[in-house]
C-alpha positions as a Markdown table, in Angstrom:
| # | Residue | x | y | z |
|---|---|---|---|---|
| 1 | Unk | -140.7 | -184.2 | 130.7 |
| 2 | Unk | -138.4 | -182.3 | 128.4 |
| 3 | Unk | -139.9 | -181.0 | 125.1 |
| 4 | Unk | -138.3 | -182.3 | 121.9 |
| 5 | Unk | -138.0 | -180.9 | 118.5 |
| 6 | Unk | -140.8 | -183.2 | 117.5 |
| 7 | Unk | -143.1 | -182.3 | 120.4 |
| 8 | Unk | -142.7 | -178.6 | 119.7 |
| 9 | Unk | -143.4 | -179.1 | 116.0 |
| 10 | Unk | -146.4 | -181.2 | 116.7 |
| 11 | Unk | -147.9 | -178.6 | 119.0 |
| 12 | Unk | -147.1 | -175.8 | 116.5 |
| 13 | Unk | -148.8 | -177.6 | 113.5 |
| 14 | Unk | -151.8 | -178.7 | 115.6 |
| 15 | Unk | -152.4 | -175.1 | 116.8 |
| 16 | Unk | -151.9 | -173.7 | 113.2 |
| 17 | Unk | -154.5 | -176.2 | 112.0 |
| 18 | Unk | -156.9 | -175.1 | 114.8 |
| 19 | Unk | -157.3 | -178.6 | 116.2 |
| 20 | Unk | -157.6 | -179.8 | 119.8 |
| 21 | Unk | -155.6 | -182.8 | 120.8 |
| 22 | Unk | -158.8 | -184.9 | 120.6 |
| 23 | Unk | -159.6 | -183.6 | 117.1 |
| 24 | Unk | -156.1 | -184.3 | 115.9 |
| 25 | Unk | -156.1 | -187.8 | 117.4 |
| 26 | Unk | -159.4 | -188.5 | 115.6 |
| 27 | Unk | -158.0 | -187.3 | 112.2 |
| 28 | Unk | -154.8 | -189.2 | 112.5 |
| 29 | Unk | -156.2 | -192.4 | 114.0 |
| 30 | Unk | -154.1 | -192.2 | 117.1 |
| 31 | Unk | -155.0 | -192.3 | 120.8 |
| 32 | Unk | -155.7 | -189.0 | 122.6 |
| 33 | Unk | -153.4 | -190.1 | 125.5 |
| 34 | Unk | -150.6 | -190.7 | 123.0 |
| 35 | Unk | -151.0 | -187.3 | 121.4 |
| 36 | Unk | -150.8 | -185.7 | 124.9 |
| 37 | Unk | -147.7 | -187.7 | 125.7 |
| 38 | Unk | -146.0 | -186.8 | 122.4 |
| 39 | Unk | -146.7 | -183.1 | 122.8 |
| 40 | Unk | -145.2 | -183.2 | 126.3 |
| 41 | Unk | -142.0 | -184.9 | 125.0 |
| 42 | Unk | -142.7 | -188.0 | 127.0 |
| 43 | Unk | -142.0 | -190.3 | 124.1 |
| 44 | Unk | -141.8 | -190.4 | 120.3 |
| 45 | Unk | -144.4 | -192.0 | 118.1 |
| 46 | Unk | -143.5 | -194.8 | 115.7 |
| 47 | Unk | -142.7 | -193.7 | 112.2 |
| 48 | Unk | -146.1 | -194.7 | 110.8 |
| 49 | Unk | -147.9 | -192.5 | 113.4 |
| 50 | Unk | -145.5 | -189.6 | 112.6 |
| 51 | Unk | -146.4 | -189.9 | 108.9 |
| 52 | Unk | -150.2 | -190.0 | 109.7 |
| 53 | Unk | -149.8 | -186.9 | 111.9 |
| 54 | Unk | -147.8 | -185.1 | 109.2 |
| 55 | Unk | -150.6 | -185.8 | 106.7 |
| 56 | Unk | -153.4 | -184.9 | 109.0 |
| 57 | Unk | -151.9 | -181.6 | 109.8 |
| 58 | Unk | -150.8 | -180.8 | 106.2 |
| 59 | Unk | -147.2 | -180.3 | 107.5 |
| 60 | Unk | -145.8 | -181.2 | 104.0 |
| 61 | Unk | -143.0 | -183.4 | 105.5 |
| 62 | Unk | -141.8 | -180.8 | 108.1 |
| 63 | Unk | -143.3 | -182.7 | 111.0 |
| 64 | Unk | -141.8 | -186.0 | 109.7 |
| 65 | Unk | -138.4 | -184.3 | 109.4 |
| 66 | Unk | -138.7 | -183.1 | 113.0 |
| 67 | Unk | -139.5 | -186.7 | 114.0 |
| 68 | Unk | -136.4 | -188.0 | 112.2 |
| 69 | Unk | -134.2 | -185.4 | 113.8 |
| 70 | Unk | -135.5 | -186.2 | 117.3 |
| 71 | Unk | -135.2 | -190.0 | 116.6 |
| 72 | Unk | -131.8 | -190.1 | 114.8 |
| 73 | Unk | -130.2 | -186.7 | 115.3 |
| 74 | Unk | -130.6 | -185.8 | 111.6 |
| 75 | Unk | -133.5 | -184.6 | 109.5 |
| 76 | Unk | -132.4 | -186.8 | 106.6 |
| 77 | Unk | -134.4 | -189.9 | 105.7 |
| 78 | Unk | -132.5 | -193.2 | 106.0 |
| 79 | Unk | -132.0 | -193.5 | 102.2 |
| 80 | Unk | -130.4 | -190.0 | 102.0 |
| 81 | Unk | -127.6 | -191.0 | 104.4 |
| 82 | Unk | -126.3 | -193.4 | 101.8 |
| 83 | Unk | -124.6 | -192.0 | 98.7 |
| 84 | Unk | -125.1 | -195.3 | 96.8 |
| 85 | Unk | -128.9 | -195.1 | 97.4 |
| 86 | Unk | -128.9 | -191.5 | 96.4 |
| 87 | Unk | -127.1 | -192.3 | 93.1 |
| 88 | Unk | -129.4 | -195.1 | 92.3 |
| 89 | Unk | -132.5 | -193.1 | 92.9 |
| 90 | Unk | -131.3 | -190.1 | 90.8 |
| 91 | Unk | -132.1 | -189.2 | 87.2 |
| 92 | Unk | -129.8 | -186.2 | 87.0 |
| 93 | Unk | -126.6 | -185.1 | 88.6 |
| 94 | Unk | -125.1 | -181.5 | 88.5 |
| 95 | Unk | -121.6 | -181.4 | 89.8 |
| 96 | Unk | -119.1 | -178.5 | 90.3 |
| 97 | Unk | -115.5 | -179.4 | 91.0 |
| 98 | Unk | -113.1 | -176.6 | 91.9 |
| 99 | Unk | -109.8 | -178.2 | 90.9 |
| 100 | Unk | -110.1 | -181.7 | 89.4 |
| 101 | Unk | -112.1 | -183.5 | 86.8 |
| 102 | Unk | -115.1 | -184.9 | 88.8 |
| 103 | Unk | -114.6 | -188.5 | 89.9 |
| 104 | Unk | -117.5 | -189.8 | 87.8 |
| 105 | Unk | -115.7 | -188.6 | 84.7 |
| 106 | Unk | -112.1 | -189.6 | 85.5 |
| 107 | Unk | -110.4 | -192.0 | 83.2 |
| 108 | Unk | -108.3 | -194.8 | 84.8 |
| 109 | Unk | -105.0 | -193.0 | 84.3 |
| 110 | Unk | -106.3 | -189.8 | 85.8 |
| 111 | Unk | -108.0 | -191.6 | 88.7 |
| 112 | Unk | -104.8 | -193.5 | 89.4 |
| 113 | Unk | -102.8 | -190.3 | 89.6 |
| 114 | Unk | -105.3 | -188.7 | 91.9 |
| 115 | Unk | -105.4 | -191.8 | 94.2 |
| 116 | Unk | -101.7 | -192.2 | 94.2 |
| 117 | Unk | -101.2 | -188.6 | 95.3 |
| 118 | Unk | -103.9 | -189.0 | 98.0 |
| 119 | Unk | -102.8 | -192.4 | 99.2 |
| 120 | Unk | -99.0 | -192.5 | 98.8 |
| 121 | Unk | -98.7 | -195.7 | 101.0 |
| 122 | Unk | -101.4 | -197.7 | 99.2 |
| 123 | Unk | -100.4 | -200.9 | 97.5 |
| 124 | Unk | -100.9 | -201.5 | 93.8 |
| 125 | Unk | -103.8 | -203.8 | 94.6 |
| 126 | Unk | -105.5 | -201.1 | 96.7 |
| 127 | Unk | -105.0 | -198.5 | 94.0 |
| 128 | Unk | -106.4 | -200.9 | 91.4 |
| 129 | Unk | -109.5 | -201.5 | 93.5 |
| 130 | Unk | -110.1 | -197.7 | 94.1 |
| 131 | Unk | -109.7 | -197.0 | 90.3 |
| 132 | Unk | -112.0 | -199.8 | 89.4 |
| 133 | Unk | -114.7 | -198.5 | 91.7 |
| 134 | Unk | -114.4 | -194.9 | 90.6 |
| 135 | Unk | -114.2 | -195.5 | 86.8 |
| 136 | Unk | -117.0 | -198.0 | 86.7 |
| 137 | Unk | -119.5 | -196.0 | 88.6 |
| 138 | Unk | -121.1 | -194.0 | 85.7 |
| 139 | Unk | -121.3 | -197.2 | 83.7 |
| 140 | Unk | -123.3 | -198.8 | 86.4 |
| 141 | Unk | -125.6 | -195.8 | 86.8 |
| 142 | Unk | -126.8 | -196.2 | 83.2 |
| 143 | Unk | -129.8 | -193.8 | 83.4 |
| 144 | Unk | -128.0 | -190.9 | 85.1 |
| 145 | Unk | -127.6 | -187.7 | 83.2 |
| 146 | Unk | -124.6 | -185.6 | 84.3 |
| 147 | Unk | -123.8 | -181.9 | 84.0 |
| 148 | Unk | -120.3 | -181.2 | 85.1 |
| 149 | Unk | -118.5 | -177.9 | 85.7 |
| 150 | Unk | -114.8 | -177.8 | 86.3 |
| 151 | Unk | -111.8 | -175.7 | 85.4 |
| 152 | Unk | -109.7 | -176.1 | 82.2 |
| 153 | Unk | -106.7 | -176.5 | 84.4 |
| 154 | Unk | -108.1 | -179.8 | 85.8 |
| 155 | Unk | -107.2 | -181.2 | 82.4 |
| 156 | Unk | -104.4 | -179.0 | 81.1 |
| 157 | Unk | -102.4 | -179.2 | 84.3 |
| 158 | Unk | -101.8 | -183.0 | 84.3 |
| 159 | Unk | -99.0 | -184.8 | 82.4 |
| 160 | Unk | -99.5 | -185.1 | 78.7 |
| 161 | Unk | -100.1 | -188.8 | 78.6 |
| 162 | Unk | -102.8 | -188.6 | 81.2 |
| 163 | Unk | -104.2 | -185.5 | 79.6 |
| 164 | Unk | -104.7 | -187.1 | 76.2 |
| 165 | Unk | -106.4 | -190.1 | 77.7 |
| 166 | Unk | -108.6 | -188.0 | 79.9 |
| 167 | Unk | -109.7 | -185.8 | 77.0 |
| 168 | Unk | -110.5 | -188.9 | 74.9 |
| 169 | Unk | -112.6 | -190.2 | 77.9 |
| 170 | Unk | -114.5 | -186.9 | 78.3 |
| 171 | Unk | -115.2 | -186.6 | 74.6 |
| 172 | Unk | -116.4 | -190.2 | 74.5 |
| 173 | Unk | -118.9 | -189.6 | 77.3 |
| 174 | Unk | -120.0 | -186.3 | 75.7 |
| 175 | Unk | -120.8 | -188.2 | 72.5 |
| 176 | Unk | -123.3 | -190.4 | 74.4 |
| 177 | Unk | -125.3 | -187.2 | 75.2 |
| 178 | Unk | -125.5 | -188.4 | 78.8 |
| 179 | Unk | -122.8 | -186.0 | 79.9 |
| 180 | Unk | -122.6 | -182.3 | 79.4 |
| 181 | Unk | -119.1 | -180.8 | 80.1 |
| 182 | Unk | -118.8 | -177.1 | 81.0 |
| 183 | Unk | -115.2 | -175.8 | 81.4 |
| 184 | Unk | -114.3 | -172.8 | 83.4 |
| 185 | Unk | -111.7 | -170.9 | 81.5 |
| 186 | Unk | -108.3 | -170.0 | 82.9 |
| 187 | Unk | -108.4 | -166.7 | 84.8 |
| 188 | Unk | -112.1 | -167.1 | 85.8 |
| 189 | Unk | -112.7 | -167.8 | 89.5 |
| 190 | Unk | -114.9 | -170.8 | 90.3 |
| 191 | Unk | -117.0 | -169.5 | 93.2 |
| 192 | Unk | -117.8 | -172.8 | 94.9 |
| 193 | Unk | -116.6 | -174.4 | 98.1 |
| 194 | Unk | -113.2 | -176.1 | 98.1 |
| 195 | Unk | -114.7 | -179.5 | 97.8 |
| 196 | Unk | -116.8 | -181.0 | 94.9 |
| 197 | Unk | -120.5 | -180.2 | 95.1 |
| 198 | Unk | -123.1 | -182.6 | 93.8 |
| 199 | Unk | -126.8 | -181.9 | 93.3 |
| 200 | Unk | -128.9 | -185.0 | 92.6 |
| 201 | Unk | -132.4 | -184.7 | 91.2 |
| 202 | Unk | -134.2 | -187.8 | 92.2 |
| 203 | Unk | -136.9 | -189.7 | 90.4 |
| 204 | Unk | -139.2 | -188.8 | 93.3 |
| 205 | Unk | -138.8 | -185.1 | 92.5 |
| 206 | Unk | -136.7 | -184.5 | 95.6 |
| 207 | Unk | -133.2 | -183.1 | 95.7 |
| 208 | Unk | -130.2 | -184.5 | 97.5 |
| 209 | Unk | -127.1 | -182.3 | 97.9 |
| 210 | Unk | -123.8 | -183.9 | 98.7 |
| 211 | Unk | -120.3 | -182.5 | 99.1 |
| 212 | Unk | -117.2 | -184.7 | 98.7 |
| 213 | Unk | -114.5 | -184.3 | 101.3 |
| 214 | Unk | -111.2 | -186.0 | 102.0 |
| 215 | Unk | -112.7 | -187.8 | 105.0 |
| 216 | Unk | -116.0 | -188.7 | 103.4 |
| 217 | Unk | -119.2 | -187.4 | 101.8 |
| 218 | Unk | -121.5 | -185.0 | 103.6 |
| 219 | Unk | -125.2 | -185.1 | 102.8 |
| 220 | Unk | -126.7 | -181.7 | 103.4 |
| 221 | Unk | -130.0 | -180.9 | 105.1 |
| 222 | Unk | -132.9 | -179.7 | 103.1 |
| 223 | Unk | -132.8 | -176.2 | 104.6 |
| 224 | Unk | -129.4 | -175.6 | 103.0 |
| 225 | Unk | -130.4 | -176.7 | 99.5 |
| 226 | Unk | -131.3 | -173.3 | 98.1 |
| 227 | Unk | -128.0 | -171.7 | 99.2 |
| 228 | Unk | -125.9 | -174.6 | 98.0 |
| 229 | Unk | -127.6 | -175.0 | 94.6 |
| 230 | Unk | -127.1 | -171.3 | 94.0 |
| 231 | Unk | -123.3 | -172.1 | 94.1 |
| 232 | Unk | -123.7 | -174.5 | 91.3 |
| 233 | Unk | -125.8 | -172.0 | 89.3 |
| 234 | Unk | -123.0 | -169.4 | 89.7 |
| 235 | Unk | -120.4 | -171.9 | 88.6 |
| 236 | Unk | -122.4 | -172.8 | 85.5 |
| 237 | Unk | -122.8 | -169.1 | 84.7 |
| 238 | Unk | -119.0 | -168.7 | 84.9 |
| 239 | Unk | -118.3 | -171.7 | 82.5 |
| 240 | Unk | -118.2 | -172.1 | 78.8 |
| 241 | Unk | -121.1 | -173.6 | 76.8 |
| 242 | Unk | -120.8 | -177.3 | 76.0 |
| 243 | Unk | -119.8 | -176.7 | 72.3 |
| 244 | Unk | -117.0 | -174.3 | 73.2 |
| 245 | Unk | -115.9 | -176.6 | 76.1 |
| 246 | Unk | -115.6 | -179.5 | 73.7 |
| 247 | Unk | -113.6 | -177.3 | 71.3 |
| 248 | Unk | -111.2 | -176.4 | 74.1 |
| 249 | Unk | -110.8 | -180.0 | 75.0 |
| 250 | Unk | -110.0 | -180.9 | 71.4 |
| 251 | Unk | -107.4 | -178.1 | 71.2 |
| 252 | Unk | -105.7 | -179.3 | 74.5 |
| 253 | Unk | -105.1 | -182.8 | 73.0 |
């Protein structure tokens, strides 16, 4: 039998707790023969057994994460592999975008220009559908609070007609107090990855960290959260306060 990530984690946490296999099986309500087989890597327990083992060993979710990785190839729970589920479970979103206005805050004209550049062969109907999905998202997520960091050039660098409409849109959202806009002034480097970075604070108290790439979203594992959230903190520190950011937007119009 070949040891798995779960079998090694199970043995480690059992030994740290000072339990024999029999003691652990008693505490978790599982059969001793099953515990022996799981530690040898002969099979994986069902999820409910993995949860009981995690609780009995005070593993704080680490054993369950090892079980997920062994069972699915990822340590992420099922809900966290779906951006829609993450959004609907979130109460706060912090987003740093290195070059464009974040998608959640794009007006229809801005979103259409972005999609047209990225999908030059798309039909008008396809563009309409993409714009509708993007621009209606924040309206649907009516309880979500958003803090957004992006460069002034994301607004100043677009055609005047689009710029005016985008500024109106941003100021409108800012007036609802659901959205806090922080602009990074020209000449200041935004030290974040080249793709938009989203940090969701969930109602459960957990974090979900997502980066947005041309070929889809990437949901990052928990062991990367500290490093990635530090990028957002750095971006926020490089940006203007909300009041000054709104003044800059007003002057750009």
